[in-house]
N, C-alpha and C positions, 0 to 999 in steps of 0.2 A: 588539910589546904588542899582550896579550890583554885582553878584555872580562875583567870579574869572571864571566859565566856563559858564558862561552866551556866547549863539550863538553856543556851540560846542554838534553837535550831536554825540551819541555814538548806536553803536548796538551791542549786547550781544547775542551770541550765547553758553549758557555755563548754566550749571545745579549744582544742589547741592550748595555748600559754595564760596570756594576761590575765584573764578572769580568774580561771581555776586556781593560778599562782596567788590572788589573795585570798582565794576563802580555803586554803590550803595553811596560809599565816591565821585564819579564823581556826583553822583545827587546832593547830600546833597551842591558841591560847584556849583550848577548851568546847567548842563550838559542835555540835554537833554535826556534820556537815555532809549532805548527801548528793551525790554525785548523777544526774541522769545524764544519761549517754542514749545516743541512737542508737539503733537495733544495731548491730556489728561493732559497736566502740565509738569511742573519739577517734577520731583520723590522726592524731599525734602519737596515738600507740603505735609502738618500733619505727616508727617514721626518722627518728634524729638518731645521730651518732650511738652506736651502743657500746658498752665497754665490753673489752674482751676479755671470753671466760675459758676456760677447758671445753673443750669438746665432750658435749654430751652433758654438759651442767647446764642447769635452767639459767637463762638472761633474766632479771624481774625487769627489766626494761627503765635503766636509771633514769633518763629524765623525765619517764612518765612519772615514776616514783616519784620525784622531787618535786614535780609540780599538782599532784594529786596525794600525796601522803596524807595516812589517817582519815582517811573519806570512806563514807557507805558509798558503793556503787549501783544503780541499779541499769538497766535497758527499758529502754521505751518510746514509743512508736509514735511523737509527737502529728506523724500525717495521718491519723488514723482518727476518728471521733472518739470513739472510746481510750486512746491515749492521751488523747488534750484534755479528756473528762477528770482522767488520772491526773494528770498532772495539774491540775486545777484543785484537787480535791490534798493531794499533796500539799500544793501551797496553803490551806487554811488550817495547816497543822505548823505552819514555819512561823519562825520571826522574820528572816531576811530569807528573799529572792535576789539572786545573782545570773544575771543574763548576759552574754555576749550576741543575740540573736540579735540584726537588724530588725526596724518597726514595723515594715511589710512582713515580717516573716511572724511578731509579737502578734500583727494582729490575725493572720490568719489562723496561728493556733490558739485566738482565746487568751493570749499570755500578754497585752498591753496592758501600759499601768495602769487605767482606768478597767480592767477588766481584773487584775490583782487587788485592787479596792473593792469594788465591790464584791470580792472574797473574802477580805478581812482587811477593816480599814483600817489599822495599826500595823502593816507591812511596811519595810524597810526594803526600797528595792533598786538594786545596785547596778547600774547600767553603764555596762561596756564598749565602745564602737571605737572603730580606727579613727570620724570624723566628726564624731558629735551629734548630739540629738536635734539641733536645730542648723536650718541651712540647705541650700537644694543638693547636697550632699548626703544627706543623712543615711540615705541607702546604700551609698557606694560601700563595698568591702573594700578592706583594707587591714593587710599585717603589717608589722613594725619598718619592713623594709622599706615601706610603700610610704603610709601614713607618720611611720615617727622619725626616722631617719632623714627622707625623702623630701616629702610633702614641706614638713617645718621650719628645715634649713640648717638639721643638723650635718648633713655631708656635705650641704655645701659650704659650711661655715668650714668643715676641715677639711677640703681641697683646694691645692696651689692652682692657681685657676693658668687652664690647661692644661691639668693631669685629669687621668680619670678617678672616680671619686671611690673609696675605700670597701670592702664589702664591712660587711656589718656582722658581728658573732653572732649567732644565735641566740633569739629569742632576749636579747638586752634591752631593745625595746618593752619586749611584754613587760618582762619583769620588772624595770621602772616604772611603769603605767600600774604594776599591781600594786605596787606600792600606796599609790593616788588612790587607787581605788578602795583597796582596804582601807586607809584615811578616810577616807567618804563615806564610808558604809559604817566606820565607828563614829563619825557626827551624826551620820541621822540616828543609828541607835540611842547616842546621848539624848537628842532630837525627841526621839517617841517616850523616853523614860522619863523627860520635864514635863513635855505637854502630849503626852497620850496619845497622838495621831502619826499617824503614817507620814511616812518622808520619802523623796525619788531624789537617790544621788546619782549621778555619772561622774565617769572618771572616761576619756580617749586618749587614743595613742599621739593624736594631733598634738593636745593641750598639755600632753604631760612634756613632750618633746622641748614644748615653746618655752616651758619652765625650765628646764632643763639649757636649754641655752640663751636663759634671759638675759643674760648681759649682751652678749649679741644681739638681741633681737631690741632691747632699748635706745642701743645707741643708733641702730637701723630706725628705730622711729623718729630721731632728731634730723640722722644728716639722710636720709633715703640714703645711704651706701649700702654696698654688702661687708661683710664679715668674711675673710677668708685666712686660710693659712696660710702662713709667709713661708718662702723656702729658708732654708737653715741659714744659707747669708745675709739674708735679709732682718733675721730676730732681732729681737727689743736689746738679747742683752746675753752675749753665753753662757752667765750663770744660769740661763734658763734650758741650757738646751742639753740633751744627752750625747754621751761620752762612751765611745766601746774601749773596753781593758784587752791587756792584751789576751787573756783566753778565751775574749769571745763573749763575755758579758757589758751588758751595756748598764751604764748608770746615769742615770734621771735627775737633773740636779731644778729647783726653786728657790733659786735665790736673788731676790729683787736688790738691782747694785743700788744700794744704799748704805750708809753708813761704813763700817769696817767691813762688811760683805767682801768686798772684794779682796782687800789682805788678808782675809781668812783662806778666802778660797786658793790666793795662790801659796799661802805658808800649806795649806795641807798637802798639793802639788807639788810640793819642792821647788816652785816655779817664782820666788821670790825676788828674782830677777826686771819679773815682768812691771813689779812694783816699782821700777826705773823708767822704763821704756817710755819715752816723751808720747810715742803714739798711742798709748794705751794708757794715759796719767790722767784719764775722766771718763768719764759714763758715756759722755758726746762723743770722744773721742775712740771710746771702745765699740761703739757703736758704727760710726764711719769707715771704722779697721777691721770690720767684721769676720770679712776672710781671712784677712793674712790671721785674727786671736782664734780663729776656730781652726786651721792648719797647725800651730803650733799648740794648744791643747789635746787637740786631737793625737799628734807626736806622744805628746809626757801621756799622756794618760793610757795611750794606746804601746807604752813602753813595759808595762809591767800589769798582774793581774789583778783585778777585782781586789782580791784576800788582803794584795798591799794595801791597798786604797781605804779601805771600807774601815779600819782603824782611824785613819789618818783623818778622815772625812769625820767621823764622829769627835774627835780631840778636840778640829776646832771647828765646831760647831756648825757646820754647813748641813745645809739641809738638802736630802737629795734622797734617792729611793732607787731599788735593784728594778730592773724590767722583767719582772716574772713571765715565764709562758705561762698556761695553767698547770702542764705537772709542778713547774717551781711554785707556782703560788698556794697547790696544797701541801705542800712540805714546809713551807716557811713558818719559823716558831713565832712570829709575831700574828700571822692570820691565826693559826690556831689557837695563841693564847686567848685571841679577840673572842672566839667563841663562834668562827665562821661554819663550822662542821657538826652535824652532829649522826645518830646511829640508828637506821632502822633495824629493825627486825623484822626477817620474813620469815615465815613459817616453812617455805622452801628450801631458799639458800643462806639462810640465818643471818647474819650480820653483816652490814657494807652502811658507810658512809653517804653521807647529804650533805647539801649546802640550806644552814639554819637560818630562822629567819631574821632581818637584816637590823633588825634592835636587841637588847636587852631587857630584861626587868627585873631587878636584882629582889633578891631575897622574891623569887617565886618560880620555884622547882619545878611546879605545875607548867610553866611553859614550856613545852619542850614539842618535838616533832611524836607524835603518840600511836606509829604506827606504819605499817604500806599502803601504798595506793590502793585499792581495789580491783580484786580480775576484773571481766568482762560479767556484769551480771551479779554478782556475787552475792548482793543483798539482795536482792530483787524479791525475795520472797519474805526474807525478816522485815522490808520496810515497808511493803502491802499488808503485810500480818497486823505489823504493831501499830501503823499511823492509821491503816483503813479497814482495817479486820475482818479483809478478805481471809477465804477460805481456802483450802488447800483446795477444794473442784473447783472456783473460782476463777483461781491465780491459772492452774491447768489450762480450763478454757480462753483465757486470756491470751494465754501463751499459744497455744493450736489455732488462735485468730492473729497468731503476728502482732498483736498489742504490746507484748513482754517478753523478755528472753532471760533465764535464769540461767545463771555460769556452773 
């Protein structure tokens, strides 16, 4: 069996997380992905939290492995005329170019979209940016905390008025945006297959974030009012809140106050007495008496451990989930059953787990993590020899001139 993207060659001029994560998914699907790093490597190498290993053991940089698994890596100095020329020659041998270079940098290196189409008219060019390819701010740098979480309204909608905004978990906006870029590139490849013509597709942190919080934005577009996080006592329903059990575990509920949901909820919590109390006899009254209701439920749920409540909640068909931290999530049986993790086999440290692509293709066993991320310049010699037919002497001269670096 073959993987869906066997025979597709991708060259990546990108760093950090969003665009490289999109090409990592393409590598999982069988594409040959060539990662072009600046001399010295992608600045995200070693930047993020590292897993603890025994003293003296090699740490393969697990965040970098996740973002760049299964790729070939070269180091190339695009600021040099020779380096930019090599980049363009490599592009001529590829089907897809993925970049997160701002337009002014693409132009400086001779790698803007018109330059690339002059090299290979049927390229699919995937552009990733903070703020998009139109407007006055196309050259504004943006990380996910600024372009995705802050500018779009994500932070604002999740912050109670007068309270400080939350902190974003690393890469959350980047990896959400990577799915948008991946989908756009797939659509571009389909268009190329149908028309024979090249295509430019783009995704941005800002646009992906607006899609993510679209239910807030479509309302604000009409009434002009901001969406914001309600204080717990101002919530729409107690059955949409989280409660802490006696062992410290939190249980999140998501039960719209319709039909027999209130009855099932009360029975599951051994609080049938709440069904007979006038102040809680309708959804409107429960909303109006939210503070008292929450205090009552906090006391009840907080009286016993989560293990007591879980089977009862399931028995009465309550809609709930445990609030896991990351350590709990990686051990959650359903997370594992869903196929969220795969194994990377590393030549030095052996096998370790990473996060899988966010979808499954049934009956396609070749859709999987293909291998570890490249070391700095690991495949420089291989790529330059195979794709450009450069000799060892020519590569050595380029390395001496600071144009390339080999691992």
